[in-house]
N, C-alpha and C positions, 0 to 999 in steps of 0.2 A: 218547625218554626225557624225563620231566619233571624240571626242575631242583629242587634243594632249596629255592630261593628261592620258586618258585611254590607248592610244597607248603606252605611255612610261611605264606604269605599266605592261601592258601585255608583253612588251619587256623585262622588268626586270624578269618577271616570266619565259619567254623563256630562258633568259640568265642563270637563276638558273638551269633550266632543262639541258641545254648544259653543265654546270659545273658539274652536277651530272654524266653525261656520261664520261667526261674527268677524273674525280676523280676515277671512277670505273676502267678505263683503266690504269691510271698511276697517283697515288696520288702525289700531289705536294703542297708545301707551298703557292705558288702564287695562285693556284686555291682556296684554303681555304680563302686566304685573299680577293679574289674577291667575294666569297660566303658571307663573312662577310660584306663587303661594300654594295653589292647588296641587301642583306637581310635587312640591316639597312635602306637603302633608301626606300625599299618597305614597311617595317614596319612603318616607319615614315609617309609615304603617307597614309597608311591604318588607321592611327589614325584619319583622317579627315572623317567625315560621311556626311557632307553637301555639297559635291562637285556636280557639275552639272551632272556628269555621275556616275552611280552606279558601281563604281570600284569593290566593294566587291562581287557583284553578278557575274560580268564578270570574275574576277579571280577565284571565287569559281567554276565556270563551266569549267575553263581551267584545265590543268594538274598540277596546282600549289599545290593542296593538296597532290597529290602523290609525287611530287618533294620534298616537305618539309619532308614527312615521310622517303623518301629514303636518303636525306641528313643527317637527324638525325641518321639514322642507320649507315651510312658511317662514321660519325664523331665519333661514339662510337667504331666501329669495334667490336673486341671481348671483349672490356672492358665494365664494368657496368656504369661507369661515364666517362665523357670526361677528357682527360689529360689536363694539364694546358695550352698547346698551342692551344687547340680547344674550350676552354670555351667561348671565345667571339663569334666565328661563331655559336656555339650552342645557345648562348643567343639570337642572332639576328634571327636565324631560329625560335626559340620559340616565339619571339616577333611577327614575321609575322603570325604564327599560331594563337596566342592570339588575334591579331587585326583583322584577317580575319573572325573569328567567333563571334566577338563582336556584339551582338544584331542582329544576322543573322542566322535563323534556317536552311536555306538551306545549308549554309556553315558548320554549325555544323554537319549536316547529311553527307555532303561530306567528311569532315575530319574523321568522325567516320568510314565511309565506307572503307577508305584507311588505317585505323589503326593508325592515328596520336595520338589521346588521349591515346590509348593503349600503344604506344611507350613512351609517356611522363610518364605514370604510371611506366613503366619499368625503366625509367631513375631515377625516385624518389626512386624506390625500390633499385636501385644501391646505392644511397646515404644512404638509411636506413641501408644497409648492413655494412656501415662503423661505425655504432654506436657500441661502445665497449660493451663487456659483462663481468661483469655487467655494466649497463650504469653509466656514471660518472655524478656527480651533477654539474660539470662544463660544459659550453657550448661546443657543438660539434665543434672541431677546423676546420673550413672551411674558406678558403680565401675569400676575397671579390668577385672575379669573380665567384667562386663556389656558394656563397650565392645568387648572382644575378641569376644564372642558376636555383637554387632551387625555388627562389621566382617566377620567370617568368614561370617555369613549373606549379606551383600551379595556377598562373594566367591563363594559358591555360585551365586547368581543370575547373576553375571557369567560365570563359567565355563560354566554350563549353557546360557546363551542365545547365546553367541557362535557364529554360523554355524548355529544350529538354529532355524528359523522356528517349528517346532511349540512349542518352549518359549517363544519370544517371544510368540506369539499367546496362549498360556495366561497368561503374566505380564501381558500387556496387558489381558486380560479380568478379571484380578484387581486391576487398578489398582495394580500393584506400583510403578510409577514415582512415583505420588503418595505412596505410603507411604514410599518411600525418600527422596524430597525433603523430606518433613516431618521425618524423622529427621535428615537432613543439616543442614538449616537450624537445628535446635534443638540437636543435638549439637555442631555446629561453627558457631556464629554468626560470620560473618567479623569479623576483628580483635579478637574477644573474648579471645583468648589474651593480648593485651597487658595486660589488666586482672587477669590471674591470676599475674603474675610474682612476687608477694610470698610465694609458698609457701615453707615451710621447707626442703623437699627438692627440689633441682634435678633429681635423677634421676627422682623421681616426676612432676614437671612435664613433663619431656621424654617419658617413657613415655605419660602420659595424652594429651598433645597430638599425639604421633605417631599414636596410635590415632584421635583425633578427626579429625585432618586426613586420615588414611587412609580413614576412613568417607566423608568429603566427596568425596575423589578417586574412590573406587570407585563411589559413587552415580552421579556424572556419567558415568563410563565405562559403567556398566550402562544408564543412560538412553540414551546414545548408541548402544549395541548394540541396544537395543529399537527404535530408529528404523530400523535397517537391516533392513527386511523387504521381501519381494517386493511386497506390497500397501502401497505408500507412502501410500495414501489413508486407512489405518487410523490413527485418532488414538491415540497412546500415552498421552495424558494429557488430563484435562478441565480445565475452568475452575476447579475447586476448588483448583488449585495456586497460583492468583494471590496470595493473601496470603502464602504461604510463600516465594515468590521475590521479592516486592516489598518487604516490610518490611526485610529485611536490606540492601537498597540504601542505606538511610539510615545504615548503619554507615560509609559512605564519604563522609558529609557531616560538616562540623565539628560538635562537636569530635571530632577523631580522635586516636588514640594519638600520642605525641610521636615526633620523629625518632630519639631515642636509645632503646636497649633494653639491659637487662642481658645479653641473649643475644648481643649483638654481640661480646663478649669471650669468654663462656663456651661458647656453642653457636652459632657463626655458621651452620653448615649447617642446624641445626634452625630458626633464624630464617628463613633463606632459604626453607625448605620451607613454613613457615607463611605467609610473605608471598606466595609463589606460590599456595598453596591459597586464600588470600583472593581473589586476582585470578582464579583459575580459577572460583570460584563466581560472581564478577561477570560474567565473560565468558559462562559457560554460561547463567546465568539471563537475561541480556539477550538472548542469541541465541534462547532459548526464547520469551521474551515477544514478540520481533519476529516469529518464524516463526508462532506461534499467532495473533497479531493479523492477520497477512497472510492466513492460510489458514482460520481457524475463526471463523464468525460468533458462535457462543456465547461464545467467548473475548472478542471485541470488546464484546459486550453486558455481560459480567460485569466486565470491567476498568473499565467506566464505573460499575458499581454496587457492587462488592464493597468491603468494609472490611477494614482491618488495624490492628494495634496498633503504632503507630509510636513512641509514647512513653508509657511507663507503662501504665495501664489505660484510657486514653482512645482510643477508636477513631477512625480517620480513613479517608478514602477512599483506595483503592489508586492511583487515577489522580492524586490530589494528591501522593501519595508519589513517584510516578514523576516528576512535574513538579518536585518538590523536589530529587530527585537530579539531574535535568537542569540545574537552576539552580545548586545548591550543591555537588553532588558534586565532589570534588577528589582529585588524586593523593595517595596515602598519604604522609605526611611522611617515612616511613622510606626512601622512594625517593631522597630527597636525600642519603642517606649515600654516602660514596665507594665502598662495595662495589657500588653499583648504577650507577656512572658509565658503564660500557660498555652497560648494558641500559636506561638511563633513557629514552632517546628511543623505543625500541621499545615499552616499557611504556606510555609516555604516549600514543603513537599508538594502541595497542590500547585504552586507556582511553577515548580520544575516539571510537573506533569503537563502543564499548559505548553511549555516549550517543547516537550517531547511530542505533543500532538502536532505542533507546527512543523517539527522536523519530519514527521511521517508525511505531512502534506507536501512539503518541499520535495521529498524523495519521490512521491507519486507524480508530481509535476514534471520532474526530470525523467521519470519513467514513461511518460506519455510520448509515444513515437512522433506524433504530429507536432510536438513542441521543439523538435530538434533545430529547425531553422531559426526559431526565435531565441533559443537558449545558447546556441553556438554561433557566434558572429565571426565570419571569415574576413571581415574588413578592418580588423584591429591589428595593425602590424606589431604593436608593442606587446599586447597581451592576446595571444591567439585564443579565440573563443569569446573574448569580450570581458567586461567587468565582472560579471557573475562568475565566470569560470575562474578568473584571477582570484576572486574572493574565496571560493571554495578551495582552490589550491593553497592559498595562504593559510586557511584554517588547518589544513593537514600539516603544513610545514611548521606552523606556530605550535602545534601540539608537541612535536618532537623537540623544537627549540626550547620551549618552556620547560618541558619535562627534563631536558638535559641540563639546562642552566640552573634550574631551581627545583630539585626533586621534592622539596617540601611543599611547593605550590605547582603541581604539574599542570599541563595544558588541559583545556576543556575537552573531555572525551566526547561529550554530546555533539560538539561542533565538528570534531574529526569524524564521528560516525555519520553525521548528516552530509558532510562534504564527500566522504568516500562512497557512500551509497548513491548519492546524487550523480557524482561523476561516473560511477560505474554504470548507472542507467543511461547516461549520455553517450558513453563510448559504444557506438553502434557501427562506426566506420573506421577503417585503418588510419585515415588522416588525423582523426581526433586522437586516437591512441598514440600515434606518432608525435603529435604536438605536445601531449602531456609528458612524454618521456624525453622531449628535446628542450633545448634552451628557448625561453628563459625559465621554464618550469623545472625540467629535469627531475621528475618526481621519483625516479627509481630508487636512489639512495635513501630518500625519506621513507618510502613505503617499506623498505627492507630494514628499517631501524628496529633495534631490540625493544623499543617502546611499543611497537606494534606487533612484532613477531617474537614473543617470548612466552614461556609457559605461564607466566604471571599476568599476561595481558588480559584485560577484561574480554569476555567472550563476545560481547556486542561489538567491541572495537575490532576484534579479529574478523568478525563477520563483514564489516564494512570494508576493511583493508583487503582481505583476501578476495572478496567479491570484485573489488576494483581491479586487483591484479589478474583475476581470471578474465575479465573483460578486455584488459590490455593484452594479455598473452594470446587471446584467440586470433589476433591478427599477426602472429609471429611469421607466418609464411608470406604475408603480403607486404610487410615492411621490415627490412633488415635492421632498422633502428631498434625495434622492439626486442628481439632475442638478444641483440648485443647489449642494450641497456640493462635488461634484466639479468643477463648472464654475468655481466661485469660485477654485479653486486651479489652474486652467488644466491639468487633467489630460491633455488630449489633446496640448497643446503639450509638456508635460513628457515624455510617452511618446515623442513624435516626436524629442525632443532626447536621449533615453536611448541611442540607437544600437541598439535591439533589432530594428528593421527593416532595419538596415544589412547589407550583404552579408557583412561580417565575422562576423556572428552566425549565419549560416545553418547552419553545420556542426553547431553544438551547441545551437541554441535554437529548434528547430522548434515545440515545444510552447509555449514562452514567447512566441514570435511570435504564435501563435494566441491566447494570452490577451490580448496587447496589441491584436490585431485585434478580439477580443471586446469590449474596453472601447470602442473606437471605434464598433463596430457598434451597441452598445446606446445609447451617448451620442448618436449621430446619429439615432436613431429618433424621428421627429417632433419634432426639436429643432433649430430654425434656428440658434440661437447656437452650439451644438456643431458643427453643420455648417460654419458660417463658420470656426470654430477649426480644423477638420480641413482645409478646402480652401484657406483664405486665410492664416490667422494662423501666425506662427512667427518664429523667429530668422532674420534675413536670411542668416545663415551656415548655416542648417539647412533642408533641403527640407521642404515642408509634409508633414503626416501622410499626406494622400491620395497625393501623388506618391511617397512612400516605399512605401506599400502597393501601388500600381500597379506599381512596379518589382519589388517582391517577388513579386507574382503572376506577372509575366513570367518571372522567372528560377527560380522554385521548381518542384520536381518533385512537391511534395506536393499531392494533390488537395484535402486539407482546407484548406491555406493558400490555394490558388486559390479554392475555393468560398467560404470565410468572408471572404476579402479582397474578393471580388466582392459579397458581401452588404453590405459596408460601402458600396460604391458604390450599391447598390440603395437603402439607407436615405438616402443623400445625395440621390439623385434624388427620392425621395418627399418628403423634407423641403422641398427647394427648390420643388417643384411644388405641394405640397398645404398647407403650413403658412403661416399668416398671409398668405393671398392677398388681393389687393385693396389693397395698399399704394400710396400715391401715388408716382409716378415720382421725385419729388424726395426722398422719404424715404431716410434713410441706410441703413436696413435693406434697402430695395428695391434700392438701388445695390449693396449687398453681395451681395444675391441674384443680381442680373444679372451681377456679376463672377464669382460661383461658377458660374452656368450657362454663361457663356462659357468657363470653365476646363474644364468637363467635356464640353462639346460638341466632342469630338475622336474621331477614328477609334479611338484606343486604348481610350477608355472604352466606346464602343459595342461594340467587339469583346469587351471584358471581360464585358459583360452578355450578349451573344449566346453567348459561350463557356460561361457559367454554365448557360444553357438547354441547350446542346448536350451537355454532359458529365454532366448530372444526370438521366439516364434512369431511375435508380432512385429518385429523390426528387421526387415531384410538387410538394412545397412549394417547393423551390428553383426548379423550372421555373416555377412560378406567380410567384414573386418576380421572376424575370428578365423574364417577360412583362409584368408590371405596369410595371416600370421602363422597358423599351423602348417601351411604349405611351405613357408620359408623355413620353419623349424625342421621340416622333413628333409631339407637338403643336407642336413647334418645327420650322420648315421645314428648317433645317440638320440638326437631330437626326434627322428622318425620312430624309434622304439618307444620313446616316452609318450609321443602323441598316440601311437597305436594302443598303448595301455590306457591312456586317458579317455579314449573314445568310449570305453565300456564302464567308466566310473559312474555310478548312479548320480543323478542330479538331485535326488533327495533320499533320505533314509527310508529303507523298506519298513513299512508299518507292520504291526502284528498280524493284520488281516491279509497282507500280501504274501504270496508265495515267492521265495527267492528263486532266482533262475536255476533251472535244472542242470545238473552237471553233465547230463547226457544230451542236452539240446543246446541250441544257441543261447549264449549269455546276453544276447541283444534282442529281446522280445519286442514285438510291437506294443505300443501303449494301449492300456485298457480303458482309458478315460479320455473325454473330450471336454474342453473348457471354452464356452462361448463360441462353439464352432471350430475351435482350433485344437488339433490333437496335442496331447501333452506328452512330450518325449520323456523316456526314462533315462536315456543316455544321449550323448552328443551324436552318435551314429544315427539314432532315430531321426534327429533333426536334419541330418544330411540326406537321409533317404526322402524325407518330406520335401526338401528343396528340389531334389532331382525329379521326384514324381510330380509335384506341383499340381495335384488334382484334388478337387473337393477341398480346397484350402482357401479360406477367405482372404488370406494375405498372399498376394501374387508375388512370387519371386522372379525378378527379371532374368533374362537370358544370361546376363553377365554373371550373376551369382551361381546359376546352374552350371555354366561353363567352368567357373572357378572351382566348383565342387568336383567336377570331373578331373580337373588339373591336379587337385589335392590328392585324389586317390591314385592318379598316375604317378605322382611324386612319392607317395607313401610306399608303393611297392618296390621302389628302387633300393630301399635300405631295409626292407623287411622280408623275412623268409616266406616261402609259400605256405608252410605250416602255420606261421603266425597270422597270415592273412586269410586263412581259410574261412573263418567265421565271418569276416568282413565281406569277402566275396559272396558268401552264401546270401547275405542280406542285400548286397548292392547289385550284383550282376543281373538278376531278373529285372530290376528297376531300370538299369541302364539300357538293357535290350529293348524294353518296352518304350522308353523315352526315344531311343534311336528310331524305332519303327514308326512311332506316332508322329515324330517331328518331320520325318521324310514325307509322310502323307499330308501333313498340314502345309508344309513349305514355309519359307521365310525364316527358318531357324537353322540356317546352314552352319553357323558357328557351334551350336549345340550338337547337331548331328556329327560334325567333325570331331568334337571333343569326346563325345560318347563312343564313337567308332575307334578312336585312338586308344581309349581306355580298354575297350573290349579286346582289341587286337593285342595290346600289351599284356593284358592278363592271360589271354589265351596262349600266347607264346611262352609266358613265364611258367605256365602249368604243364606244358607239353614236355614229355621226357626227352632228354638230350640224346642224340644218337648220331 
């Protein structure tokens, strides 16, 4: 038996259907009044979910969804928004729709099928079209009835989308999130309520701003719901949103509303709601900016290019507005009021997290390679790079200046981190690096400040500064300004004294240690002075940079740290052997060179270089660098003996299940395992054999590397006895013979054939008895 309540509600639905027919034939005010009252009654009943009869399902299966869609269309006619006389009927129709699909998937699907959510989006688009161009910083002037329509429309979309991917996908395709955010930021510009408190009626003020804040809150709830779809790769919003969420950030910059408010005495709960809505907007918009900057290339491109109206009718770049908020955004003064004593620290921490999110976004924008031309302006003679570059440089300089002049109130480390990471990302060409180290910026002394490079410096700050230094140093060979500027401020010694290579930094500073290693690697590349600085110079109480790097290589589990640290030693060897050759023995620089050579002619250094070769089977460039370095070492008698010993040093400890090399057989066995198609060498000599053979190897070693390998063995035998080389020859000679024969057959490898032949001839002559 069907209850009276269900019969009444179904009757109300039929009445709305009949009213739709009469309105189509002859529109009349009485009909719309009946639509209003009927819809109100129906909506009120649908707010109840625990009635004995499932009214929601009954009505959802009726023609009510289609009736609601038709009535909404008739109410608008040819207009985009309802006229003042129809705002109340439209409001009640929307209430019916919102309550009908509340926690009811079948009804959500039914409404979607007849186009009701789509019609609601169209209604909101109509309101969005009333936003002036350019948008005003004042709230969008909508009457209370229209505000109710907007809020309830968003409520419809929220109720319809929760838990229903079909509705979400449709709303995403209609760009509903963008439309709602446009309305939110103009209907409720954050903090604008504080300028509206001089209205004559407090009750009207409370009602209006309760509606406006409700719109803002429901918009962000709906946007959050749209994000929760199975296909998380689907963008819910595009880069058109940028001006709408960036401009309002400046509402949190001075001048802000005062600490006192008339609402403190009259409506403290209303005040608290408005203050929270302000912050909710800030938190949601900053989170959105961060996530889109991290994930969407188009967003990174547009954030660097788009404009917004920050003050009056004068457009400014959105990126500049973001930087302005990072620099000048401050806690709302109202938070100082005693009513926020228990919440203040939590709110301030959350505010700081918002700034951190925007800093990540800025760094990503500067890290987008396609943004280089827009971010670096070549046409500014006063400030190379333009205003944005000048701003970031100033942030770095201000940190040092503020920390130095007033230790009690040091500079803003978050701004220095943002600036250093952003500029580091921007430095992709030698001219940019040169400009930052030249007048008017001349950043080198600032970057070397003890405020940045000391054991007590915050690790995040070191990360930014050392990253920037690494990017600057990488162009040392292309611009003489760079090694000169960084050398004059003793950058290698400053880094060595900073503690970044110390064991205490290992746990949290792996990436930063790599940046510091990168500076040393680039600075020592074909630069004898910087090589002296790394190997010899330093505070008597601080180990030299090279000794710290070698210690780090030994204890680190990171292949990147081991490899990049080893490449520092490669450049040290190349500089010592190849730069400024032919100096007189009495020359000071020659004595320093000899001291450096004596320092690196150790078993440890030789093993570092051979290990680089052995573990780099995927990277021919690294293998070649190591081969060149050990070849140079072998020109020295002691160096050759050290390298020969290092060739047989195991690349990893022998496990309990592995048999150690037999004393009666070669100590250089072939590897017993293969990793992803690549043979795993046990010693550096294994790797050199693979390079020569270059067969069944997914990594193709160029002819140059194979030739250099032959050259190495040729050089090695000049300072090593036949007995010491016996085991090496046993492994290498058959491979060299095979390479020589096969290369002659293939042709086109004349250099390799020549090098292999020279090696064979030299070793044959060396092993023949003299007579």
